[in-house]
C-alpha positions in Angstrom: -40.8 59.6 151.8 -44.2 61.2 152.3 -45.9 62.6 149.2 -49.3 64.2 148.6 -51.5 63.1 145.7 -53.1 60.0 144.3 -51.3 56.6 143.9 -51.0 56.1 140.2 -50.5 52.8 138.2 -48.2 53.4 135.2 -48.4 50.9 132.4 -46.0 51.6 129.6 -44.5 49.7 126.7 -41.6 52.0 127.1 -40.9 51.4 130.8 -37.1 50.5 130.8 -37.3 48.0 133.7 -39.9 46.0 131.8 -42.3 46.1 134.7 -46.0 46.1 133.7 -47.5 47.9 136.8 -45.6 50.5 138.7 -46.9 52.7 141.5 -46.0 56.4 141.4 -47.3 59.4 143.4 -48.9 62.2 141.2 -46.5 64.8 142.1 -43.5 62.7 141.1 -44.8 62.3 137.5 -42.4 65.0 136.2 -39.5 62.7 137.4 -40.5 59.9 135.0 -38.4 61.2 132.0 -35.4 59.1 133.1 -37.6 56.0 133.3 -39.7 56.3 130.2 -38.9 56.2 126.4 -39.9 58.7 124.0 -43.6 58.0 123.6 -45.6 61.1 122.7 -49.1 60.1 123.8 -50.5 59.2 127.3 -53.9 58.4 128.6 -55.3 58.6 132.0 -57.8 55.8 132.9 -60.4 56.7 135.6 -62.0 53.7 137.3 -65.6 53.0 138.4 -66.6 53.0 142.1 -65.1 49.5 142.5 -61.6 50.8 142.0 -58.8 49.3 139.9 -60.4 45.9 139.3 -59.7 43.4 136.5 -61.8 45.3 134.0 -59.8 48.5 134.6 -56.5 46.6 134.3 -57.7 45.2 131.0 -58.6 48.7 129.8 -55.1 49.8 130.7 -53.5 46.9 128.9 -55.7 47.6 125.8 -54.4 51.2 125.6 -50.9 50.2 126.4 -51.0 47.8 123.5 -52.5 50.7 121.4 -49.3 52.6 122.0 -50.2 54.9 124.9 -48.4 55.3 128.2 -51.2 54.6 130.6 -51.7 56.4 134.0 -54.4 54.9 136.2 -55.0 56.8 139.6 -56.3 54.6 142.3 -58.8 57.2 143.5 -60.0 55.0 146.3 -56.4 54.2 147.5 -57.2 50.6 148.4 -57.9 47.2 146.9 -60.9 47.1 144.6 -64.5 46.2 145.8 -66.3 43.2 144.4 -69.3 43.8 142.1 -71.7 42.5 144.8 -70.3 45.3 147.1 -71.6 48.1 144.9 -73.6 49.7 147.8 -70.5 49.8 150.0 -68.3 50.9 147.1 -70.6 53.8 146.3 -70.7 54.8 149.9 -67.0 54.7 150.3 -66.5 56.8 147.1 -69.0 59.5 148.2 -67.6 59.7 151.7 -63.8 59.5 151.0 -63.3 60.6 147.4 -66.1 62.5 145.8 -66.2 64.3 142.4 -64.0 67.1 143.6 -61.1 64.7 142.9 -61.3 66.0 139.3 -59.0 68.8 140.5 -56.2 66.2 141.0 -56.8 64.8 137.6 -56.4 68.2 136.1 -53.1 68.6 137.9 -52.0 65.3 136.4 -53.0 66.3 132.9 -51.1 69.6 133.3 -48.0 67.7 134.5 -48.2 65.1 131.7 -48.5 67.9 129.1 -44.9 68.8 129.9 -43.8 65.5 128.6 -46.4 64.3 126.0 -47.7 65.9 122.9 -51.2 64.2 123.6 -52.9 63.6 126.9 -56.2 61.8 126.9 -58.7 60.9 129.7 -61.2 58.0 129.6 -63.5 57.4 132.5 -66.1 54.7 133.3 -69.2 55.4 135.4 -68.1 57.7 138.3 -64.8 58.0 136.4 -66.7 59.3 133.4 -68.3 62.0 135.5 -64.9 62.9 136.8 -63.6 63.0 133.2 -66.5 65.2 132.2 -65.6 67.7 135.0 -62.1 68.0 133.4 -63.6 69.0 130.0 -63.0 72.7 130.3 -59.2 72.1 130.5 -57.9 73.0 127.1 -54.5 71.2 127.7 -56.4 67.9 127.5 -56.2 66.4 123.9 -59.4 64.6 124.3 -61.9 63.1 126.8 -64.0 59.9 126.6 -66.7 59.5 129.2 -68.5 56.1 129.4 -71.9 56.1 131.0 -71.3 58.7 133.5 -74.8 59.0 135.1 -73.8 62.0 137.4 -72.9 64.1 134.4 -76.5 65.3 134.7 -75.4 67.2 137.8 -72.8 69.2 135.8 -74.6 70.2 132.7 -73.3 73.8 133.0 -69.8 72.8 131.8 -68.7 73.6 128.3 -65.9 71.5 126.8 -62.7 73.3 125.7 -61.3 70.1 124.3 -62.7 67.4 122.1 -65.1 65.4 124.3 -67.0 62.2 123.6 -69.8 61.0 125.8 -71.1 57.4 125.5 -74.4 56.7 127.2 -76.3 53.5 127.8 -79.9 54.1 126.8 -81.2 51.6 129.5 -79.5 53.5 132.4 -81.2 54.5 135.6 -82.0 58.1 134.6 -83.5 59.8 131.5 -80.6 59.7 129.2 -82.5 61.2 126.3 -83.3 64.3 128.3 -79.7 64.7 129.3 -78.5 64.3 125.7 -80.9 67.1 124.7 -79.5 69.4 127.3 -75.9 68.8 126.1 -76.0 68.1 122.4 -75.6 71.7 121.3 -72.3 72.3 123.1 -69.2 72.9 121.1 -66.4 70.3 120.9 -68.9 67.7 122.1 -70.0 64.4 120.5 -72.5 62.0 122.0 -73.5 58.5 121.2 -76.2 56.4 122.8 -76.0 52.7 122.9 -78.8 50.1 123.2 -77.4 48.6 126.4 -77.3 48.9 130.1 -75.0 50.7 132.4 -71.7 48.9 132.5 -72.0 47.3 129.1 -68.3 47.7 128.2 -67.3 45.5 131.2 -66.9 41.8 130.2 -67.1 40.8 133.9 -70.3 42.5 134.4 -73.8 41.0 134.1 -74.6 44.0 131.9 -71.9 43.3 129.3 -73.0 43.6 125.8 -70.5 42.3 123.2 -72.0 44.0 120.2 -72.4 47.4 121.8 -69.0 47.1 123.5 -67.2 46.6 120.2 -69.2 49.5 118.7 -68.1 51.7 121.7 -64.5 50.7 121.4 -64.5 51.5 117.7 -66.0 54.9 118.5 -63.6 56.0 121.1 -60.6 54.6 119.0 -61.6 56.6 116.0 -62.3 59.6 118.2 -58.8 59.6 119.7 -57.1 58.9 116.3 -58.9 61.9 115.0 -57.7 64.0 117.9 -54.0 63.2 117.0 -54.3 64.2 113.4 
């Protein structure tokens, strides 16, 4: 059967066939009721330029273990790139995906809201910028964007849902200047970390265990507050 939309990895503690990773097509999400239990919260995990690599799978598992049904669109629709292929990965993303893919993520949010009381988005790097572009959708329960360097191209957006931006102070652009541009917007919280881009990824050379733990505590608290 041919379907439009992004391939999506579903990771759920409530999946009745007890399969960890299951591929679905975006526009089939509304058919999942018969496959899922009665969880009331979902999270969409948006990957970096590399695709759905080990780090992203570990994040999906973390949120699954935290009680979420996890939806992870494979935006590049292929096997992940290696870290040493960052130039090729970025070139592939810009030519074949682009930041306009946020429209498909909004479509996914809207569909999931028919089933779940709470729908969150978390994104990393390019995924964080895509998450930020979704922030004007009031149906989203909350957005977490981790070191999205191209957010600086979309400073005109104003969040209509709770939004948390996590920046690495030692990134490739003037983080402080961007924070000053954004900090007065409503529904927006911003935290800067003494770390480099990619500091959450245990497989990255920029991994920072202390700042990673601090970031995880921050977005966990943020999402808990959004469900009160």
